[in-house]
C-alpha positions in Angstrom: -122.9 -11.1 26.7 -124.7 -12.6 23.7 -125.3 -11.3 20.2 -129.1 -11.8 20.4 -129.3 -9.0 23.0 -127.4 -6.7 20.6 -129.4 -7.1 17.4 -132.1 -4.5 18.2 -132.2 -0.9 19.2 -131.7 -0.7 23.0 -133.5 1.2 25.6 -131.6 4.3 26.6 -131.5 5.5 30.2 -133.4 8.5 31.4 -131.5 11.5 30.2 -131.8 15.2 29.9 -130.8 15.8 26.3 -130.6 19.0 24.5 -128.8 19.5 21.2 -129.5 21.0 17.8 -133.2 22.2 17.9 -134.3 19.7 20.6 -134.8 20.5 24.3 -135.5 17.5 26.4 -134.1 18.6 29.8 -135.9 16.9 32.6 -137.0 13.9 30.5 -137.8 11.3 33.1 -138.7 8.2 31.2 -136.6 5.8 29.2 -137.6 5.2 25.6 -138.5 1.9 24.0 -136.3 0.3 21.5 -137.4 0.2 17.9 -137.0 -3.3 16.4 -137.3 -2.1 12.8 -133.6 -1.6 12.7 -132.4 -5.2 13.2 -128.9 -5.6 11.8 -128.6 -8.0 8.9 -125.7 -10.6 9.2 -123.0 -10.0 6.6 -122.1 -13.1 4.6 -118.6 -11.8 4.3 -118.4 -11.4 8.1 -117.2 -7.8 8.0 -120.1 -5.4 8.8 -123.6 -6.2 9.9 -125.9 -3.3 8.8 -129.6 -2.4 8.8 -131.7 -3.3 5.8 -131.0 -1.0 2.9 -127.5 -0.1 3.9 -124.4 -1.2 2.1 -120.6 -0.8 2.6 -117.6 -0.4 0.5 -114.2 -1.5 1.7 -112.1 1.6 0.9 -108.7 0.2 1.9 -106.9 -2.1 4.3 -103.6 -2.1 6.1 -100.6 -3.3 4.2 -101.6 -2.4 0.7 -99.4 -0.2 -1.5 -100.5 3.4 -1.6 -100.3 5.8 -4.5 -96.9 7.2 -3.3 -95.4 3.7 -3.2 -95.4 3.6 0.6 -97.4 0.9 2.4 -100.6 1.6 4.2 -99.7 1.9 7.9 -101.4 -0.2 10.5 -104.1 0.6 13.1 -106.2 3.3 11.4 -107.9 5.4 14.1 -109.2 8.9 14.2 -110.3 10.5 10.9 -112.0 13.5 9.4 -113.6 14.2 6.0 -113.0 17.4 3.9 -114.5 18.6 0.7 -112.2 18.1 -2.3 -111.8 21.5 -4.0 -111.2 19.8 -7.4 -114.6 18.1 -7.6 -117.9 17.8 -5.7 -117.9 14.1 -6.5 -114.8 13.6 -4.4 -113.8 14.0 -0.7 -110.6 13.9 1.3 -110.1 11.7 4.4 -107.3 12.6 6.8 -106.7 9.3 8.7 -104.6 8.7 11.8 -102.6 5.5 12.6 -102.3 4.5 16.2 -99.0 2.7 16.1 -97.4 2.6 19.5 -93.7 2.2 20.4 -94.2 -1.4 21.4 -96.0 -2.4 18.1 -93.6 -4.0 15.6 -96.0 -4.2 12.7 -97.7 -1.7 10.5 -94.7 0.1 9.0 -95.3 2.3 5.9 -91.8 1.6 4.8 -92.0 -2.1 3.9 -90.0 -5.1 5.0 -86.9 -4.0 6.9 -88.0 -0.3 6.3 -86.4 -0.4 2.9 -88.3 2.7 1.7 -87.1 4.9 4.6 -84.4 6.5 2.5 -87.2 8.3 0.6 -88.0 10.3 3.8 -86.0 13.3 4.9 -85.0 13.8 8.5 -87.3 16.9 8.7 -90.2 14.7 7.6 -89.5 11.8 10.0 -90.3 13.1 13.5 -88.5 10.4 15.5 -86.7 7.0 15.6 -86.6 4.3 18.2 -83.6 3.3 20.2 -82.5 0.8 17.5 -82.7 3.4 14.8 -85.9 2.2 13.2 -88.7 4.8 12.6 -91.9 5.3 14.6 -94.8 4.1 12.5 -97.5 6.5 13.8 -98.7 9.2 11.5 -101.4 10.3 9.1 -102.4 9.2 5.6 -104.5 11.2 3.2 -107.2 9.4 1.2 -109.1 10.8 -1.8 -112.4 9.0 -2.3 -114.6 9.0 -5.4 -118.1 9.5 -4.0 -119.8 9.1 -7.4 -118.2 5.7 -8.2 -117.7 4.5 -4.6 -114.0 3.8 -4.9 -110.6 4.8 -3.6 -108.9 7.2 -6.0 -105.6 7.7 -4.2 -103.9 7.7 -0.8 -100.5 8.7 0.4 -98.5 9.4 3.5 -98.6 12.9 5.0 -97.1 12.6 8.5 -94.8 10.0 9.9 -92.4 9.2 12.7 -94.9 10.0 15.5 -96.3 7.7 18.2 -99.8 6.4 18.7 -101.7 9.0 16.7 -105.1 8.1 18.1 -107.7 10.8 17.5 -107.6 14.5 16.6 -109.8 17.1 15.1 -110.8 19.0 12.0 -110.1 22.7 11.8 -112.3 25.3 10.1 -109.3 26.4 8.1 -108.8 23.1 6.4 -106.4 21.0 8.4 -106.4 17.9 10.6 -104.9 18.0 14.1 -103.3 14.7 14.7 -102.8 13.9 18.4 -100.2 11.6 20.0 -101.6 9.5 22.8 -98.3 8.0 23.8 -96.3 10.3 26.1 -92.8 9.1 25.7 -89.4 10.5 26.7 -85.8 9.8 25.5 -85.1 7.6 28.6 -87.7 5.2 27.3 -86.2 4.6 23.9 -87.1 7.4 21.5 -84.9 10.2 20.4 -87.4 12.9 21.3 -90.3 13.7 23.6 -93.7 12.6 22.5 -97.3 13.5 23.5 -97.9 16.4 21.2 -100.3 17.7 18.5 -99.2 17.9 14.8 -101.1 19.9 12.2 -101.6 18.3 8.8 -103.2 20.3 6.0 -105.8 18.6 4.0 -104.3 19.9 0.8 -101.0 18.2 1.4 -99.7 16.5 -1.7 -97.0 14.4 0.1 -95.0 14.2 3.4 -94.9 17.4 5.4 -92.2 18.4 7.9 -93.2 16.9 11.3 -93.4 19.9 13.7 -95.0 19.4 17.1 -97.3 22.2 18.4 -95.7 22.2 21.8 -97.6 25.1 23.2 -100.8 22.9 23.0 -99.3 20.7 25.8 -97.6 17.5 26.3 -100.0 14.9 27.6 -101.9 11.7 26.5 -103.7 13.6 23.8 -106.9 12.1 22.4 -109.3 14.3 20.4 -109.5 18.0 19.5 -112.3 20.2 18.3 -112.2 23.9 17.3 -114.8 26.5 18.3 -115.6 28.1 14.9 -116.4 31.5 16.5 -113.2 32.0 18.5 -110.7 29.6 17.1 -110.2 28.1 20.6 -109.2 24.4 20.5 -110.7 22.0 23.0 -108.9 18.8 23.8 -109.6 15.5 25.7 -107.0 13.3 27.5 -107.2 9.5 27.5 -106.1 8.9 31.1 -107.9 7.9 34.2 -106.8 11.1 35.8 -107.1 13.2 32.7 -108.3 16.8 32.3 -110.4 18.6 29.7 -108.3 21.3 28.1 -108.6 24.3 25.9 -105.9 26.1 23.9 -106.4 29.9 23.2 -104.2 30.7 20.2 -102.3 33.9 20.1 -103.5 34.2 16.5 -106.8 32.4 15.7 -106.1 29.9 12.9 -102.3 30.1 13.4 -101.6 27.5 16.1 -97.9 27.5 15.4 -97.8 31.1 16.8 -98.4 29.7 20.3 -101.0 30.6 22.9 -102.3 29.7 26.3 -103.3 26.2 27.6 -106.0 25.9 30.2 -107.9 23.2 32.1 -111.6 23.1 33.0 -112.5 23.5 36.7 -115.9 23.6 38.4 -116.7 26.7 40.4 -118.3 24.9 43.2 -116.3 21.7 43.1 -112.6 22.3 43.0 -110.5 19.3 42.0 -113.7 17.4 41.2 -113.6 13.8 40.2 -116.3 13.2 37.6 -116.2 9.5 37.1 -119.2 8.6 39.4 -117.2 5.5 40.3 -118.3 3.9 43.6 -115.9 4.5 46.5 -114.8 0.8 46.5 -113.6 1.3 42.9 -111.6 4.4 43.8 -114.5 6.9 43.4 -115.6 9.7 45.6 -119.2 9.6 46.7 -119.5 13.4 47.4 -118.5 14.1 43.8 -121.3 12.2 42.2 -122.8 13.8 39.1 -126.4 13.7 38.0 -127.5 13.4 34.4 -128.9 16.7 33.2 -127.6 18.9 36.0 -125.6 22.0 35.0 -122.4 23.1 36.6 -120.7 26.4 36.2 -117.3 25.9 34.6 -114.3 28.1 34.6 -110.7 27.8 33.2 -107.4 27.8 35.0 -104.1 28.6 33.3 -101.5 25.9 33.1 -97.7 26.4 33.4 -94.8 24.5 31.9 -97.1 22.8 29.5 -94.5 20.7 27.7 -92.8 19.5 30.9 -90.5 16.5 30.5 -92.0 15.1 33.7 -95.3 14.5 32.0 -97.2 15.7 35.1 -99.4 18.3 33.5 -102.7 16.6 34.5 -101.4 16.0 38.1 -100.5 19.7 38.5 -103.7 20.9 36.9 -105.8 18.8 39.3 -103.8 20.1 42.3 -104.7 23.6 41.1 -108.4 22.8 41.0 -109.1 21.3 37.6 -111.7 18.6 37.2 -110.6 15.0 36.4 -112.3 13.0 33.7 -112.3 9.2 33.3 -110.5 8.6 30.0 -111.7 11.5 27.9 -111.8 10.4 24.2 -114.2 11.4 21.4 -115.0 15.1 21.0 -117.0 17.1 18.5 -118.8 20.5 18.1 -122.5 20.7 17.4 -124.1 23.9 16.1 -127.5 24.7 17.6 -130.6 25.5 15.6 -130.0 29.3 15.9 -126.8 28.8 13.9 -125.0 31.2 16.3 -124.2 29.0 19.3 -123.0 25.5 19.9 -121.9 22.8 22.3 -119.0 20.5 22.6 -119.8 16.8 23.4 -117.1 14.4 24.6 -117.0 10.9 25.8 -115.4 9.4 28.9 -114.8 5.7 28.0 -114.7 4.2 31.4 -116.8 6.9 33.2 -120.0 6.1 35.1 -121.1 4.0 38.0 -120.9 0.9 35.8 -117.7 2.0 34.1 -119.1 1.6 30.6 -119.2 5.2 29.5 -120.3 8.8 29.9 -121.0 11.6 27.5 -120.5 15.2 28.7 -121.6 18.5 27.2 -119.7 21.7 27.5 -121.4 25.0 26.4 -119.1 28.0 26.2 -120.2 31.4 27.2 -119.7 34.4 24.9 -116.1 35.7 24.8 -112.7 34.2 24.5 -112.0 34.6 28.2 -115.4 33.4 29.4 -116.2 30.1 31.1 -119.3 28.1 30.4 -121.6 25.3 31.5 -120.7 21.6 32.0 -123.4 18.9 32.1 -123.3 15.1 32.4 -125.3 14.5 29.2 -125.6 10.7 29.3 -124.3 7.8 31.4 -124.6 4.2 30.3 -125.9 1.9 33.0 -125.3 -1.3 30.9 -122.9 -2.6 28.3 -125.9 -3.8 26.4 -127.0 -0.1 26.0 -123.6 1.4 25.3 -120.3 -0.3 26.0 -117.3 2.1 26.4 -117.9 4.8 23.9 -114.7 6.1 22.2 -114.7 8.4 19.1 -117.8 10.4 18.4 -119.1 12.6 15.6 -122.3 14.7 15.3 -124.4 13.3 12.4 -125.9 15.5 9.7 -129.3 14.8 11.3 -127.9 15.9 14.7 -127.7 12.6 16.5 -124.5 11.7 18.2 -122.6 8.8 16.5 -120.5 6.7 18.9 -117.7 4.3 18.2 -117.5 1.5 20.8 -114.2 0.2 22.2 -115.7 -2.3 24.6 -115.1 -5.7 26.0 -117.3 -7.8 23.7 -118.9 -7.3 20.2 -118.1 -3.8 18.9 -120.9 -1.6 17.7 -121.3 1.7 15.9 -124.2 3.4 17.7 -126.4 6.4 17.5 -127.9 8.5 20.3 -131.0 10.4 19.3 -132.3 13.6 20.8 -135.2 11.5 22.2 -132.7 9.5 24.3 -132.7 6.3 22.2 -129.5 4.4 21.6 -129.7 2.5 18.3 -127.3 0.3 16.3 -125.8 1.4 13.0 -123.3 -1.4 12.5 -121.6 -4.4 14.2 -118.1 -5.4 13.5 -118.6 -9.0 12.3 -114.9 -9.7 11.8 -113.5 -12.4 14.0 -110.9 -10.0 15.6 -113.8 -8.0 17.1 -111.7 -4.8 17.0 -112.9 -1.3 17.9 -114.6 1.1 15.6 -112.7 4.4 15.1 -112.9 7.7 13.2 -116.5 7.9 12.2 -117.1 10.9 9.9 -119.4 12.0 7.1 -118.9 13.2 3.6 -119.7 16.9 2.9 -123.1 15.9 1.4 -123.9 13.8 4.5 -124.7 10.7 2.4 -121.7 8.6 3.2 -120.3 7.6 6.6 -116.7 6.6 6.8 -115.4 4.6 9.6 -112.3 2.5 10.5 -112.0 -0.9 12.2 -108.6 -0.8 13.8 -107.6 -4.5 13.4 -106.8 -5.9 11.0 -107.1 -2.4 9.6 -110.1 -1.6 7.4 -111.6 1.7 6.2 -115.2 1.5 5.2 -117.7 3.8 3.4 -121.3 3.1 4.5 -124.3 4.4 2.5 -128.0 3.9 2.9 -131.3 5.6 4.0 -129.9 7.6 6.9 -133.3 9.3 7.2 -134.8 6.0 8.4 -132.5 6.1 11.5 -134.5 8.9 13.0 -136.6 7.0 15.4 
């Protein structure tokens, strides 16, 4: 794989795309790449961007935050909120994907000397040696007018592998643990839960897991603004697609019901499209643009210490998805309905990524429609899509976590994959947590290693191809 093949917009595969005000179902031809958006090499070897675009380094791992703690390592999923104090500012809620096995990235300094500033209720868990877990959430206040970091501080700590999550309509960030640990493996508590962190937090909050939302290898979450139902992906090769129906909408701590998606005519479907010699199942092959009637099955013992929720759900008829990751909700042009888009990082016949669309029917108890929205047939088109976000202009923005150079890409309604940025840093780490400021003019994104958060600005209107 060479860089020269990656400098230009690539030709997307034939897709049936429909989101926002566009309806392209049945589109049979691929679309030509537009070479006007060549990425310009960055002399600083950080981010290559199209002409007219610039970036600001917001922060990097290890620096001292406003609260005196150190910026944790491995920034990952992220969401942007309006700052009620000023239209010139915004708030970023940022995850840190620090796993049990990762020794670096502590917010508490050398030898964790700052740990005595944290109460036991604020620190979710410790490792077998008594040291804290380093996963969690930081809050960043960014000055949009002057393009600079104003403040940042620790909000959630002591959790494991906070990978992605989701923004709620009521002003909080759902931070999801991807590492499903149990006490026999070293920690003092069970892990694999969702934690809710309010965007207005002014310091560390008590770390309380929302256990009714299930114990599994959580990745992303997205809330249906009409019903308050939370949809969730699972980053596992035998993962499910979940939804949580809260007992009280907007009050997730009050509990609710957890369900998994199943296909009415394909019980226990395997959606990966992997060939049989890779462990796939030929009869379960899925075609881009084809709709499938979806329904939901109730799950029991959702916080089981056995960590077998996905296995039991599949045995009951739920569909399997190949490493479900990024997830976001897109409002359609009518302003009344919407769709959930989610990625499967290793899905597809070439194992380089799928994008699925789920459209819920009306009503809390209703099912919906599932469609394979896009499947990459080449790493040169799209290489292992991870986090995603719906852009203000209604394209899907995709963070790559592939095997070579890492790109931030867009997918237009016309079916064109195009480049927004290339990670030019020598570590070639993944992009994470793409999100937009409330005014849509600034995109924020993380590069996990060595741990950068960027703000990107430019003529976004030119990216409409």
